[in-house]
ZAGUZA-807057 format. One record per residue: x, y, z of N, C-alpha, C, O in turn; residue number from 1. Coordinates in Angstrom, 3 decimals, m for minus. Example, Ala and Ser with C-alpha at 12.3 -4.5 7.8 and 13.67 -1.06 7.14 Angstrom:
BEGIN
<rec n_c1="13.190" n_c2="m5.690" n_c3="7.800" ca_c1="12.300" ca_c2="m4.500" ca_c3="7.800" c_c1="13.200" c_c2="m3.300" c_c3="7.800" o_c1="14.236" o_c2="m3.319" o_c3="8.465" num="1"/>
<rec n_c1="12.850" n_c2="m2.250" n_c3="7.080" ca_c1="13.670" ca_c2="m1.060" ca_c3="7.140" c_c1="12.900" c_c2="0.030" c_c3="7.870" o_c1="13.409" o_c2="1.138" o_c3="8.039" num="2"/>
END
This chain:
BEGIN
<rec n_c1="m0.679" n_c2="25.793" n_c3="m1.070" ca_c1="m2.233" ca_c2="25.490" ca_c3="m1.442" c_c1="m2.724" c_c2="24.908" c_c3="m0.073" o_c1="m2.116" o_c2="24.047" o_c3="0.564" num="1"/>
<rec n_c1="m3.854" n_c2="25.467" n_c3="0.278" ca_c1="m4.759" ca_c2="25.030" ca_c3="1.499" c_c1="m5.758" c_c2="24.003" c_c3="1.025" o_c1="m6.634" o_c2="24.392" o_c3="0.254" num="2"/>
<rec n_c1="m5.733" n_c2="22.895" n_c3="1.349" ca_c1="m6.801" ca_c2="21.818" ca_c3="0.900" c_c1="m8.062" c_c2="22.213" c_c3="1.474" o_c1="m9.055" o_c2="21.794" o_c3="0.880" num="3"/>
<rec n_c1="m8.232" n_c2="22.877" n_c3="2.427" ca_c1="m9.586" ca_c2="23.516" ca_c3="3.061" c_c1="m10.218" c_c2="24.525" c_c3="2.290" o_c1="m11.367" o_c2="24.902" o_c3="2.521" num="4"/>
<rec n_c1="m9.425" n_c2="25.025" n_c3="1.277" ca_c1="m9.854" ca_c2="26.248" ca_c3="0.449" c_c1="m10.186" c_c2="25.816" c_c3="m1.015" o_c1="m10.481" o_c2="26.691" o_c3="m1.829" num="5"/>
<rec n_c1="m10.155" n_c2="24.667" n_c3="m1.333" ca_c1="m10.344" ca_c2="24.254" ca_c3="m2.737" c_c1="m11.777" c_c2="24.423" c_c3="m3.157" o_c1="m12.680" o_c2="23.891" o_c3="m2.512" num="6"/>
<rec n_c1="m11.999" n_c2="25.142" n_c3="m4.207" ca_c1="m13.252" ca_c2="25.590" ca_c3="m4.555" c_c1="m13.581" c_c2="24.872" c_c3="m5.803" o_c1="m12.739" o_c2="24.875" o_c3="m6.701" num="7"/>
<rec n_c1="m14.726" n_c2="24.244" n_c3="m5.971" ca_c1="m15.239" ca_c2="23.406" ca_c3="m7.196" c_c1="m16.204" c_c2="22.423" c_c3="m6.654" o_c1="m16.690" o_c2="22.364" o_c3="m5.525" num="8"/>
<rec n_c1="m16.389" n_c2="21.644" n_c3="m7.712" ca_c1="m17.161" ca_c2="20.558" ca_c3="m7.678" c_c1="m16.427" c_c2="19.145" c_c3="m7.416" o_c1="m15.371" o_c2="18.816" o_c3="m7.958" num="9"/>
<rec n_c1="m17.073" n_c2="18.453" n_c3="m6.603" ca_c1="m16.479" ca_c2="17.058" ca_c3="m6.420" c_c1="m16.705" c_c2="16.235" c_c3="m7.480" o_c1="m17.824" o_c2="16.085" o_c3="m7.972" num="10"/>
<rec n_c1="m15.575" n_c2="15.613" n_c3="m7.920" ca_c1="m15.760" ca_c2="14.729" ca_c3="m9.151" c_c1="m16.698" c_c2="13.602" c_c3="m8.657" o_c1="m16.660" o_c2="13.158" o_c3="m7.509" num="11"/>
<rec n_c1="m17.642" n_c2="13.128" n_c3="m9.738" ca_c1="m18.499" ca_c2="11.997" ca_c3="m9.429" c_c1="m17.850" c_c2="10.678" c_c3="m10.363" o_c1="m17.317" o_c2="10.813" o_c3="m11.464" num="12"/>
<rec n_c1="m17.997" n_c2="9.679" n_c3="m9.798" ca_c1="m17.546" ca_c2="8.476" ca_c3="m10.430" c_c1="m18.709" c_c2="7.673" c_c3="m10.519" o_c1="m19.157" o_c2="7.052" o_c3="m9.556" num="13"/>
<rec n_c1="m19.328" n_c2="7.669" n_c3="m11.922" ca_c1="m20.471" ca_c2="6.922" ca_c3="m12.231" c_c1="m20.395" c_c2="5.364" c_c3="m11.786" o_c1="m21.398" o_c2="4.842" o_c3="m11.300" num="14"/>
<rec n_c1="m19.278" n_c2="4.678" n_c3="m11.945" ca_c1="m19.164" ca_c2="3.410" ca_c3="m11.622" c_c1="m19.450" c_c2="3.139" c_c3="m10.121" o_c1="m20.124" o_c2="2.172" o_c3="m9.766" num="15"/>
<rec n_c1="m18.897" n_c2="4.052" n_c3="m9.234" ca_c1="m19.100" ca_c2="4.058" ca_c3="m7.825" c_c1="m20.478" c_c2="4.108" c_c3="m7.424" o_c1="m21.016" o_c2="3.361" o_c3="m6.606" num="16"/>
<rec n_c1="m21.071" n_c2="5.165" n_c3="m8.144" ca_c1="m22.551" ca_c2="5.479" ca_c3="m7.860" c_c1="m23.383" c_c2="4.118" c_c3="m8.200" o_c1="m24.228" o_c2="3.701" o_c3="m7.408" num="17"/>
<rec n_c1="m23.103" n_c2="3.479" n_c3="m9.378" ca_c1="m23.884" ca_c2="2.384" ca_c3="m9.681" c_c1="m23.530" c_c2="1.157" c_c3="m8.843" o_c1="m24.397" o_c2="0.309" o_c3="m8.633" num="18"/>
<rec n_c1="m22.253" n_c2="1.021" n_c3="m8.340" ca_c1="m22.008" ca_c2="0.071" ca_c3="m7.347" c_c1="m22.831" c_c2="0.236" c_c3="m6.015" o_c1="m23.394" o_c2="m0.708" o_c3="m5.462" num="19"/>
<rec n_c1="m22.842" n_c2="1.621" n_c3="m5.528" ca_c1="m23.518" ca_c2="1.957" ca_c3="m4.391" c_c1="m24.922" c_c2="1.450" c_c3="m4.439" o_c1="m25.384" o_c2="0.819" o_c3="m3.488" num="20"/>
<rec n_c1="m25.714" n_c2="1.742" n_c3="m5.670" ca_c1="m27.035" ca_c2="1.464" ca_c3="m5.840" c_c1="m27.310" c_c2="0.007" c_c3="m5.890" o_c1="m28.387" o_c2="m0.451" o_c3="m5.510" num="21"/>
<rec n_c1="m26.313" n_c2="m0.750" n_c3="m6.371" ca_c1="m26.386" ca_c2="m2.432" ca_c3="m6.517" c_c1="m26.211" c_c2="m2.945" c_c3="m5.139" o_c1="m26.787" o_c2="m3.975" o_c3="m4.787" num="22"/>
<rec n_c1="m25.430" n_c2="m2.264" n_c3="m4.334" ca_c1="m25.269" ca_c2="m2.935" ca_c3="m2.867" c_c1="m26.637" c_c2="m2.812" c_c3="m2.273" o_c1="m26.976" o_c2="m3.756" o_c3="m1.560" num="23"/>
<rec n_c1="m27.456" n_c2="m1.869" n_c3="m2.422" ca_c1="m28.740" ca_c2="m1.687" ca_c3="m1.830" c_c1="m29.841" c_c2="m2.360" c_c3="m2.475" o_c1="m30.910" o_c2="m2.449" o_c3="m1.872" num="24"/>
<rec n_c1="m29.707" n_c2="m2.832" n_c3="m3.606" ca_c1="m30.694" ca_c2="m3.695" ca_c3="m4.485" c_c1="m31.328" c_c2="m4.708" c_c3="m3.838" o_c1="m32.554" o_c2="m4.795" o_c3="m3.758" num="25"/>
<rec n_c1="m30.420" n_c2="m5.611" n_c3="m3.292" ca_c1="m31.059" ca_c2="m7.010" ca_c3="m2.775" c_c1="m32.109" c_c2="m6.553" c_c3="m1.680" o_c1="m33.207" o_c2="m7.109" o_c3="m1.657" num="26"/>
<rec n_c1="m31.812" n_c2="m5.588" n_c3="m0.803" ca_c1="m32.645" ca_c2="m5.308" ca_c3="0.239" c_c1="m33.845" c_c2="m4.582" c_c3="m0.161" o_c1="m34.893" o_c2="m4.705" o_c3="0.474" num="27"/>
<rec n_c1="m33.739" n_c2="m3.811" n_c3="m1.212" ca_c1="m35.076" ca_c2="m3.148" ca_c3="m1.879" c_c1="m35.898" c_c2="m4.401" c_c3="m2.466" o_c1="m37.110" o_c2="m4.484" o_c3="m2.267" num="28"/>
<rec n_c1="m35.190" n_c2="m5.374" n_c3="m3.197" ca_c1="m36.118" ca_c2="m6.371" ca_c3="m3.801" c_c1="m36.627" c_c2="m7.165" c_c3="m2.834" o_c1="m37.764" o_c2="m7.555" o_c3="m3.100" num="29"/>
<rec n_c1="m36.135" n_c2="m7.585" n_c3="m1.684" ca_c1="m36.631" ca_c2="m8.390" ca_c3="m0.507" c_c1="m37.812" c_c2="m7.675" c_c3="0.013" o_c1="m38.865" o_c2="m8.273" o_c3="0.235" num="30"/>
<rec n_c1="m37.654" n_c2="m6.332" n_c3="0.225" ca_c1="m38.770" ca_c2="m5.533" ca_c3="0.784" c_c1="m40.188" c_c2="m5.620" c_c3="m0.184" o_c1="m41.345" o_c2="m5.630" o_c3="0.238" num="31"/>
<rec n_c1="m39.813" n_c2="m5.668" n_c3="m1.371" ca_c1="m40.930" ca_c2="m5.762" ca_c3="m2.305" c_c1="m41.659" c_c2="m7.082" c_c3="m2.266" o_c1="m42.880" o_c2="m7.233" o_c3="m2.223" num="32"/>
<rec n_c1="m40.657" n_c2="m8.085" n_c3="m2.290" ca_c1="m41.229" ca_c2="m9.410" ca_c3="m2.271" c_c1="m42.057" c_c2="m9.515" c_c3="m0.915" o_c1="m43.152" o_c2="m10.078" o_c3="m0.929" num="33"/>
<rec n_c1="m41.574" n_c2="m9.015" n_c3="0.169" ca_c1="m42.335" ca_c2="m9.095" ca_c3="1.386" c_c1="m43.662" c_c2="m8.371" c_c3="1.244" o_c1="m44.647" o_c2="m8.952" o_c3="1.698" num="34"/>
<rec n_c1="m43.817" n_c2="m7.227" n_c3="0.697" ca_c1="m45.092" ca_c2="m6.669" ca_c3="0.511" c_c1="m45.974" c_c2="m7.345" c_c3="m0.402" o_c1="m47.178" o_c2="m7.404" o_c3="m0.151" num="35"/>
<rec n_c1="m45.453" n_c2="m7.892" n_c3="m1.504" ca_c1="m46.240" ca_c2="m8.631" ca_c3="m2.306" c_c1="m46.814" c_c2="m9.895" c_c3="m1.584" o_c1="m47.976" o_c2="m10.274" o_c3="m1.728" num="36"/>
<rec n_c1="m45.904" n_c2="m10.495" n_c3="m0.811" ca_c1="m46.311" ca_c2="m11.665" ca_c3="m0.090" c_c1="m47.497" c_c2="m11.414" c_c3="1.032" o_c1="m48.404" o_c2="m12.198" o_c3="1.310" num="37"/>
<rec n_c1="m47.261" n_c2="m10.185" n_c3="1.567" ca_c1="m48.216" ca_c2="m9.780" ca_c3="2.685" c_c1="m49.682" c_c2="m9.623" c_c3="2.130" o_c1="m50.688" o_c2="m9.948" o_c3="2.760" num="38"/>
<rec n_c1="m49.667" n_c2="m9.134" n_c3="0.988" ca_c1="m50.995" ca_c2="m8.995" ca_c3="0.137" c_c1="m51.333" c_c2="m10.172" c_c3="m0.511" o_c1="m52.496" o_c2="m10.557" o_c3="m0.391" num="39"/>
<rec n_c1="m50.485" n_c2="m10.882" n_c3="m1.234" ca_c1="m50.832" ca_c2="m11.969" ca_c3="m2.201" c_c1="m51.207" c_c2="m13.194" c_c3="m1.309" o_c1="m52.298" o_c2="m13.740" o_c3="m1.476" num="40"/>
<rec n_c1="m50.424" n_c2="m13.591" n_c3="m0.468" ca_c1="m50.633" ca_c2="m14.863" ca_c3="0.401" c_c1="m52.225" c_c2="m14.953" c_c3="0.845" o_c1="m52.910" o_c2="m15.944" o_c3="0.592" num="41"/>
<rec n_c1="m52.673" n_c2="m13.898" n_c3="1.472" ca_c1="m54.116" ca_c2="m14.085" ca_c3="1.922" c_c1="m54.967" c_c2="m14.178" c_c3="0.685" o_c1="m55.923" o_c2="m14.953" o_c3="0.657" num="42"/>
<rec n_c1="m54.658" n_c2="m13.423" n_c3="m0.327" ca_c1="m55.540" ca_c2="m13.592" ca_c3="m1.596" c_c1="m55.353" c_c2="m15.006" c_c3="m2.122" o_c1="m56.280" o_c2="m15.417" o_c3="m2.820" num="43"/>
<rec n_c1="m54.422" n_c2="m15.753" n_c3="m1.938" ca_c1="m54.086" ca_c2="m17.033" ca_c3="m2.475" c_c1="m54.847" c_c2="m18.092" c_c3="m1.502" o_c1="m54.956" o_c2="m19.280" o_c3="m1.804" num="44"/>
<rec n_c1="m55.292" n_c2="m17.606" n_c3="m0.460" ca_c1="m56.012" ca_c2="m18.582" ca_c3="0.452" c_c1="m55.443" c_c2="m18.706" c_c3="1.744" o_c1="m56.103" o_c2="m19.295" o_c3="2.601" num="45"/>
<rec n_c1="m54.234" n_c2="m18.211" n_c3="2.050" ca_c1="m53.663" ca_c2="m18.396" ca_c3="3.278" c_c1="m54.120" c_c2="m17.456" c_c3="4.289" o_c1="m54.010" o_c2="m16.256" o_c3="4.037" num="46"/>
<rec n_c1="m54.624" n_c2="m17.835" n_c3="5.412" ca_c1="m55.239" ca_c2="m16.964" ca_c3="6.311" c_c1="m54.423" c_c2="m15.892" c_c3="6.995" o_c1="m53.497" o_c2="m16.198" o_c3="7.746" num="47"/>
<rec n_c1="m54.756" n_c2="m14.635" n_c3="6.743" ca_c1="m53.872" ca_c2="m13.624" ca_c3="7.238" c_c1="m53.384" c_c2="m13.718" c_c3="8.712" o_c1="m54.208" o_c2="m13.886" o_c3="9.612" num="48"/>
<rec n_c1="m52.235" n_c2="m13.627" n_c3="8.933" ca_c1="m51.550" ca_c2="m13.789" ca_c3="10.148" c_c1="m51.873" c_c2="m15.174" c_c3="11.068" o_c1="m51.771" o_c2="m15.282" o_c3="12.290" num="49"/>
<rec n_c1="m52.238" n_c2="m16.057" n_c3="10.221" ca_c1="m52.461" ca_c2="m17.332" ca_c3="10.921" c_c1="m50.968" c_c2="m18.128" c_c3="11.021" o_c1="m50.015" o_c2="m17.624" o_c3="10.426" num="50"/>
<rec n_c1="m50.812" n_c2="m19.198" n_c3="11.673" ca_c1="m49.647" ca_c2="m19.730" ca_c3="11.778" c_c1="m48.595" c_c2="m19.808" c_c3="10.723" o_c1="m47.450" o_c2="m19.405" o_c3="10.921" num="51"/>
<rec n_c1="m49.013" n_c2="m20.353" n_c3="9.554" ca_c1="m48.024" ca_c2="m20.358" ca_c3="8.423" c_c1="m47.671" c_c2="m19.035" c_c3="7.916" o_c1="m46.516" o_c2="m18.793" o_c3="7.565" num="52"/>
<rec n_c1="m48.666" n_c2="m18.108" n_c3="7.856" ca_c1="m48.590" ca_c2="m16.896" ca_c3="7.119" c_c1="m47.672" c_c2="m16.010" c_c3="8.175" o_c1="m46.883" o_c2="m15.153" o_c3="7.778" num="53"/>
<rec n_c1="m47.853" n_c2="m16.292" n_c3="9.414" ca_c1="m47.245" ca_c2="m15.330" ca_c3="10.370" c_c1="m45.737" c_c2="m15.895" c_c3="10.203" o_c1="m44.855" o_c2="m15.037" o_c3="10.240" num="54"/>
<rec n_c1="m45.397" n_c2="m17.048" n_c3="10.049" ca_c1="m43.923" ca_c2="m17.361" ca_c3="10.104" c_c1="m43.329" c_c2="m17.051" c_c3="8.796" o_c1="m42.174" o_c2="m16.628" o_c3="8.749" num="55"/>
<rec n_c1="m44.060" n_c2="m17.235" n_c3="7.678" ca_c1="m43.532" ca_c2="m16.850" ca_c3="6.364" c_c1="m43.245" c_c2="m15.215" c_c3="6.451" o_c1="m42.160" o_c2="m14.750" o_c3="6.100" num="56"/>
<rec n_c1="m44.202" n_c2="m14.489" n_c3="6.897" ca_c1="m43.886" ca_c2="m13.200" ca_c3="7.093" c_c1="m42.848" c_c2="m12.676" c_c3="7.871" o_c1="m42.176" o_c2="m11.705" o_c3="7.521" num="57"/>
<rec n_c1="m42.684" n_c2="m13.353" n_c3="9.023" ca_c1="m41.515" ca_c2="m12.952" ca_c3="9.989" c_c1="m40.166" c_c2="m13.362" c_c3="9.271" o_c1="m39.117" o_c2="m12.734" o_c3="9.414" num="58"/>
<rec n_c1="m40.296" n_c2="m14.353" n_c3="8.577" ca_c1="m39.041" ca_c2="m14.779" ca_c3="7.864" c_c1="m38.570" c_c2="m13.946" c_c3="6.841" o_c1="m37.371" o_c2="m13.698" o_c3="6.710" num="59"/>
<rec n_c1="m39.690" n_c2="m13.375" n_c3="5.903" ca_c1="m39.410" ca_c2="m12.412" ca_c3="4.948" c_c1="m38.875" c_c2="m11.136" c_c3="5.494" o_c1="m37.839" o_c2="m10.612" o_c3="5.086" num="60"/>
<rec n_c1="m39.746" n_c2="m10.594" n_c3="6.576" ca_c1="m39.258" ca_c2="m9.480" ca_c3="7.028" c_c1="m37.837" c_c2="m9.449" c_c3="7.697" o_c1="m37.067" o_c2="m8.497" o_c3="7.576" num="61"/>
<rec n_c1="m37.599" n_c2="m10.464" n_c3="8.337" ca_c1="m36.309" ca_c2="m10.708" ca_c3="9.036" c_c1="m35.187" c_c2="m10.732" c_c3="7.746" o_c1="m34.191" o_c2="m10.012" o_c3="7.819" num="62"/>
<rec n_c1="m35.373" n_c2="m11.432" n_c3="6.802" ca_c1="m34.356" ca_c2="m11.451" ca_c3="5.778" c_c1="m34.288" c_c2="m10.121" c_c3="4.955" o_c1="m33.157" o_c2="m9.751" o_c3="4.640" num="63"/>
<rec n_c1="m35.243" n_c2="m9.434" n_c3="4.607" ca_c1="m35.364" ca_c2="m8.212" ca_c3="4.200" c_c1="m34.431" c_c2="m7.060" c_c3="5.064" o_c1="m33.585" o_c2="m6.349" o_c3="4.522" num="64"/>
<rec n_c1="m34.723" n_c2="m7.033" n_c3="6.334" ca_c1="m34.129" ca_c2="m6.245" ca_c3="7.198" c_c1="m32.495" c_c2="m6.633" c_c3="7.254" o_c1="m31.666" o_c2="m5.724" o_c3="7.303" num="65"/>
<rec n_c1="m32.143" n_c2="m7.847" n_c3="7.246" ca_c1="m30.723" ca_c2="m8.245" ca_c3="7.181" c_c1="m30.106" c_c2="m7.905" c_c3="5.873" o_c1="m28.917" o_c2="m7.589" o_c3="5.834" num="66"/>
<rec n_c1="m30.824" n_c2="m7.950" n_c3="4.819" ca_c1="m30.133" ca_c2="m7.734" ca_c3="3.532" c_c1="m30.246" c_c2="m6.220" c_c3="3.439" o_c1="m29.352" o_c2="m5.724" o_c3="2.753" num="67"/>
<rec n_c1="m31.115" n_c2="m5.367" n_c3="3.955" ca_c1="m30.898" ca_c2="m3.851" ca_c3="3.998" c_c1="m29.819" c_c2="m3.566" c_c3="4.698" o_c1="m28.955" o_c2="m2.804" o_c3="4.264" num="68"/>
<rec n_c1="m29.755" n_c2="m4.126" n_c3="5.814" ca_c1="m28.634" ca_c2="m3.694" ca_c3="6.739" c_c1="m27.160" c_c2="m3.842" c_c3="6.164" o_c1="m26.249" o_c2="m3.014" o_c3="6.199" num="69"/>
<rec n_c1="m27.174" n_c2="m5.149" n_c3="5.613" ca_c1="m25.862" ca_c2="m5.648" ca_c3="4.970" c_c1="m25.431" c_c2="m4.613" c_c3="3.729" o_c1="m24.288" o_c2="m4.183" o_c3="3.572" num="70"/>
<rec n_c1="m26.384" n_c2="m4.353" n_c3="3.024" ca_c1="m26.243" ca_c2="m3.404" ca_c3="1.938" c_c1="m25.870" c_c2="m2.022" c_c3="2.428" o_c1="m24.964" o_c2="m1.391" o_c3="1.885" num="71"/>
<rec n_c1="m26.485" n_c2="m1.599" n_c3="3.337" ca_c1="m26.182" ca_c2="m0.195" ca_c3="4.000" c_c1="m24.721" c_c2="m0.175" c_c3="4.536" o_c1="m24.003" o_c2="0.808" o_c3="4.359" num="72"/>
<rec n_c1="m24.253" n_c2="m1.419" n_c3="5.273" ca_c1="m22.952" ca_c2="m1.462" ca_c3="5.889" c_c1="m22.075" c_c2="m1.447" c_c3="4.671" o_c1="m21.116" o_c2="m0.675" o_c3="4.698" num="73"/>
<rec n_c1="m22.256" n_c2="m2.156" n_c3="3.653" ca_c1="m21.239" ca_c2="m2.312" ca_c3="2.550" c_c1="m21.256" c_c2="m0.900" c_c3="1.939" o_c1="m20.194" o_c2="m0.452" o_c3="1.505" num="74"/>
<rec n_c1="m22.362" n_c2="m0.179" n_c3="1.874" ca_c1="m22.277" ca_c2="1.143" ca_c3="1.062" c_c1="m21.520" c_c2="2.092" c_c3="1.767" o_c1="m20.751" o_c2="2.892" o_c3="1.234" num="75"/>
<rec n_c1="m21.774" n_c2="1.986" n_c3="3.128" ca_c1="m21.020" ca_c2="2.915" ca_c3="4.108" c_c1="m19.521" c_c2="2.760" c_c3="4.119" o_c1="m18.683" o_c2="3.656" o_c3="4.222" num="76"/>
<rec n_c1="m19.329" n_c2="1.427" n_c3="3.991" ca_c1="m17.805" ca_c2="1.046" ca_c3="4.002" c_c1="m17.142" c_c2="1.687" c_c3="2.807" o_c1="m16.190" o_c2="2.459" o_c3="2.915" num="77"/>
<rec n_c1="m17.720" n_c2="1.311" n_c3="1.604" ca_c1="m17.266" ca_c2="1.924" ca_c3="0.357" c_c1="m17.062" c_c2="3.388" c_c3="0.508" o_c1="m15.956" o_c2="3.863" o_c3="0.249" num="78"/>
<rec n_c1="m17.999" n_c2="4.105" n_c3="0.889" ca_c1="m17.886" ca_c2="5.708" ca_c3="1.085" c_c1="m16.846" c_c2="5.861" c_c3="1.823" o_c1="m15.907" o_c2="6.523" o_c3="1.382" num="79"/>
<rec n_c1="m16.789" n_c2="5.316" n_c3="3.032" ca_c1="m15.730" ca_c2="5.574" ca_c3="3.983" c_c1="m14.234" c_c2="5.431" c_c3="3.412" o_c1="m13.287" o_c2="6.177" o_c3="3.663" num="80"/>
<rec n_c1="m14.247" n_c2="4.368" n_c3="2.636" ca_c1="m12.878" ca_c2="4.225" ca_c3="2.022" c_c1="m12.613" c_c2="5.289" c_c3="0.843" o_c1="m11.485" o_c2="5.693" o_c3="0.558" num="81"/>
<rec n_c1="m13.703" n_c2="5.661" n_c3="0.245" ca_c1="m13.567" ca_c2="6.838" ca_c3="m0.730" c_c1="m13.255" c_c2="8.120" c_c3="m0.047" o_c1="m12.486" o_c2="8.927" o_c3="m0.568" num="82"/>
<rec n_c1="m13.834" n_c2="8.341" n_c3="1.122" ca_c1="m13.597" ca_c2="9.463" ca_c3="1.802" c_c1="m12.030" c_c2="9.686" c_c3="2.297" o_c1="m11.358" o_c2="10.716" o_c3="2.236" num="83"/>
<rec n_c1="m11.716" n_c2="8.532" n_c3="2.746" ca_c1="m10.268" ca_c2="8.529" ca_c3="3.264" c_c1="m9.215" c_c2="8.598" c_c3="2.327" o_c1="m8.135" o_c2="9.133" o_c3="2.580" num="84"/>
<rec n_c1="m9.527" n_c2="8.029" n_c3="1.170" ca_c1="m8.528" ca_c2="8.247" ca_c3="0.156" c_c1="m8.552" c_c2="9.739" c_c3="m0.360" o_c1="m7.479" o_c2="10.283" o_c3="m0.620" num="85"/>
<rec n_c1="m9.734" n_c2="10.409" n_c3="m0.515" ca_c1="m9.809" ca_c2="11.781" ca_c3="m0.958" c_c1="m9.216" c_c2="12.679" c_c3="m0.028" o_c1="m8.607" o_c2="13.661" o_c3="m0.453" num="86"/>
<rec n_c1="m9.334" n_c2="12.435" n_c3="1.325" ca_c1="m8.652" ca_c2="13.262" ca_c3="2.396" c_c1="m7.221" c_c2="13.031" c_c3="2.169" o_c1="m6.503" o_c2="14.026" o_c3="2.065" num="87"/>
<rec n_c1="m6.700" n_c2="11.854" n_c3="2.076" ca_c1="m5.066" ca_c2="11.420" ca_c3="1.853" c_c1="m4.682" c_c2="12.214" c_c3="0.633" o_c1="m3.619" o_c2="12.834" o_c3="0.648" num="88"/>
<rec n_c1="m5.503" n_c2="12.243" n_c3="m0.469" ca_c1="m5.031" ca_c2="12.882" ca_c3="m1.771" c_c1="m5.020" c_c2="14.505" c_c3="m1.373" o_c1="m3.989" o_c2="15.149" o_c3="m1.563" num="89"/>
<rec n_c1="m6.076" n_c2="15.067" n_c3="m0.877" ca_c1="m5.830" ca_c2="16.518" ca_c3="m0.351" c_c1="m4.910" c_c2="16.675" c_c3="0.702" o_c1="m4.441" o_c2="17.812" o_c3="0.761" num="90"/>
<rec n_c1="m4.507" n_c2="15.878" n_c3="1.555" ca_c1="m3.373" ca_c2="16.035" ca_c3="2.388" c_c1="m2.096" c_c2="16.296" c_c3="1.760" o_c1="m1.256" o_c2="17.121" o_c3="2.117" num="91"/>
<rec n_c1="m2.047" n_c2="15.464" n_c3="0.742" ca_c1="m0.680" ca_c2="15.320" ca_c3="m0.166" c_c1="m0.665" c_c2="16.642" c_c3="m0.845" o_c1="0.430" o_c2="17.201" o_c3="m0.914" num="92"/>
<rec n_c1="m1.766" n_c2="17.270" n_c3="m1.391" ca_c1="m1.800" ca_c2="18.393" ca_c3="m2.179" c_c1="m1.439" c_c2="19.558" c_c3="m1.316" o_c1="m0.890" o_c2="20.529" o_c3="m1.837" num="93"/>
<rec n_c1="m1.708" n_c2="19.536" n_c3="m0.016" ca_c1="m1.390" ca_c2="20.631" ca_c3="0.942" c_c1="m0.006" c_c2="20.757" c_c3="1.288" o_c1="0.463" o_c2="21.822" o_c3="1.691" num="94"/>
<rec n_c1="0.608" n_c2="19.803" n_c3="1.157" ca_c1="2.184" ca_c2="19.703" ca_c3="1.306" c_c1="3.006" c_c2="20.513" c_c3="0.315" o_c1="4.236" o_c2="20.487" o_c3="0.366" num="95"/>
END
């Protein structure tokens, strides 16, 4: 059997799909909070991009970016491990 010629659909693991989505969730929530703060803080009386507003927004943007990057790295790592395991199994089938 040649592992390069296997025809069919890749099996999907619903638990892994949910885990991958959960890894990205903190970054998405942080971006939503940042967008709400960008609009809501000036409406609450804080001057748009004045000293305090600017630092709050920079902090929120920075933390949102870090959470998004961390989630993406964790997801990529999980997918890489799955890919390596799949290739190992296919290589064993090829023998």
